N, C-alpha and C positions, 0 to 999 in steps of 0.2 A: 504494500500500500504506500502510495506517495502523496505528498502534500502539494497542492497547486491552487492558484487563484483562477477562478472561472467567472465567465459572464453568465448571468441568469438566462440569457437568450440562447445559451448552448445546451440547456437542460430540458428534459422531458420527463413527466411523471412515469414511473415504472408501470409496465402493462399489468403486473401482478400487485398493484398497490393494495395493501391489505385493509386499509381503513374504508375503502369503498368510495368515500368522498372526503374532501378537505373541510375542516371546521371553519365556518365563516367567522365565528367569534374569535377563534385563534388567529386567523388572518388579520382581522381588524386590530387585535391587541398587539401583535408583532409589528404590524405596519406602523402603528403609532410609536412604538419603541424605536424603530428605524429612523423615523422622522425626527424624533427628539434626541437620540443618542448615537445614531449610526449603527453599524453592525457590531453587536455585543454578544451574539449568539455563538454556540459551538460550531465548529466546521461541519458542513453537510457531508454526507457520504455518497459516492457515485460509483457507477460501473460504466465502462466504455460501451457504446452501442456498436454492435457487430458490423463489420464492413459490408455484410450482405444486406443490411437495412439501408439501402441507398436513398430511399425517399426522405429519411431524416437527415442524412449526411448532406444531401443537396440543399436542405433548408438551414444548414449550419448547426444542426443539433448533434452534439458529440457524446452526451452522457445521459443515462437513466438515473433518476434519483432513488437511492436506496434508503436514505434517511435525511429528512429536511424538506419534504414537500410543502409543509405549511410555511416554513421560513422563506422558501423560494417564492411561493404565492404572495406572501406579505411584501417581499422585495419588489415584485411586479406591481402590486397595489400601491406601494409607496413611491413608485417610479425611481427606485434606487439604482443609480447608474454605475456605481463602483463594482469592481470584481469582488467576489466573496471567497472566503477560504473553504477548501474542499479536500477531502481525503479520497483518493482514487483507488478503488479496489481493482485487482486483476479481474478479467471476465469471469462472471459467476454463472453457475447453473441456475435454473428456475428454482430448484429446491433450496440452494444456498441463499439466493436472493430473498426469498420469502422468510426463511429462518433468520437472516440477518436483520430484516425489517422488524420482526417481532422483538428480537433482543435489543436493538437500538431504541425502539419506541417504549419499551418497558423500563429503560434505564433513565430516561430524562424526558422533559417536555410534556406534551399532551399524551397521557397514558392511554393505552389501547382499551377499548370497551370490552366487556366479556364476550360480546357477539363477534367482534373483530378477532379476538384471540381464538375463539372456537372455529371461525371460518378458516383462519390460517392453519391451525392444527389439522383440521379435516383435509385441507388441500395438500398439506405435506404428506399426510398419511396416504391419500389417494395417489400421490405421485411416487409412493414406494418407500418413504422414510419410516423407520420403525419408531416406536414410542420413546425408547431410551435416547436415540440420536436426536429426536425432536427436542427433548428436554435439554440435552447438552448444547445444542446449537442455538436455541431460543432463550435459554436462561430461565425458562419456566420450570416449576417444580415437577418432578416425575409423577406425583400424585394427581396434579391438575391435568397433565397430559393424558394420563391413564383414564381419568374420569371422563374426559371429553371423547376420547376414542371409544370407550365402552358405551357411552350414550349414543354415539353414532352407530355402533354395531347393533345395539338394541333397536334403534329406529329402523335400520335396514332390515333386520330380521322380522320386524313387525309388518314389513311391506310398505313402509313409508320412509324411504331414504331421505336423510336431510331434514326430517320433520322435528325441528327443534325451535324453541322460542328465542327471544332476544337475549336471554340469560344463558342460553346453551342447554336448557333443560328439555328433555324429550316430551313432546306433546302427546296427550292421550288420543288415540285414533277415534274419530267420530263413529257412532253407531250407524250402520247402514239403514236407510229409510226404505221400508218395504212398501210395495204397491198396496197391500191390504191395509196398511196403516193410513195411507193417503185416502183410500176409499172410505174408511171409517170416519176420518175427519170430514171429508166432503159430505158423507151421509148426515153427520151431525149438523153441518151448516144448512143443508137442504131441508132437513126436518125442522130446524129453527125458523127457516123462512116460512114454511107452511104453518107453523105454530102461530106466527105473527100475521098470518093472512096473506102471505105471498105464495101464490100457487105455482107449481112447476108446470109450465105449459107444454102441450104436445107440439110437435114441430110441423103440423100440417100447414102446407103453404110456405114453409120455410125449409127448403131442402139443403140447408147448410150443415156442415159437419158438426157445429156446436149444438144445433137443434137435435140432431140425431143422437148425439152423445147424451144430451139431457134425457131423451126418451129412454135410452138404455139404462141410465142411472135410476130414473123414476120407476121403471119396471122392476129393477133389481131391488129397490128399497121397498116396493109394495109386496114382495114375496115374503 
């Protein structure tokens, strides 16, 4: 890893950005600090964009942001024109890039939400990294990683892969709604109408599908 000063216009958000979206309040807070005091933040962390990604290179984009997306967004918001300090990693695999994002974001700045941690761990597991390695590379506890992986496996086994809420807890599967349940409810509604004086009309002269359906229901209810 080497230290370098870079322009914010050379940078692009990593395609596997684990937060999903940048915090607007964080951007506003950091932008104000930049305007008042200049760059007082830790160096951002970057990885070179592969030579095969020519579309970015033609635009002058040289690096993906591993850590520092909010700081860079704040610099753009504040129209900060000076180069900023960065630590340049060697090219990283998708696995290592995600793991490094988790570790860096848990160490300082705007901490990761439980949902973002869960999503990152699930993705690392899906890409083939085992629980022990995930814990070592992200800095998360082994117990936290094991719990999230176990919940993911239980959700998959229940036929609902990825069925977790914002806190990473497995949601209970909804009970299936049976046709006979629907007919019972509809029957109660139609009987209620009749009780209050609303008659179920026959569809004579009304050859539409709804009229015929009401005929069938009325006949079924009269049996």
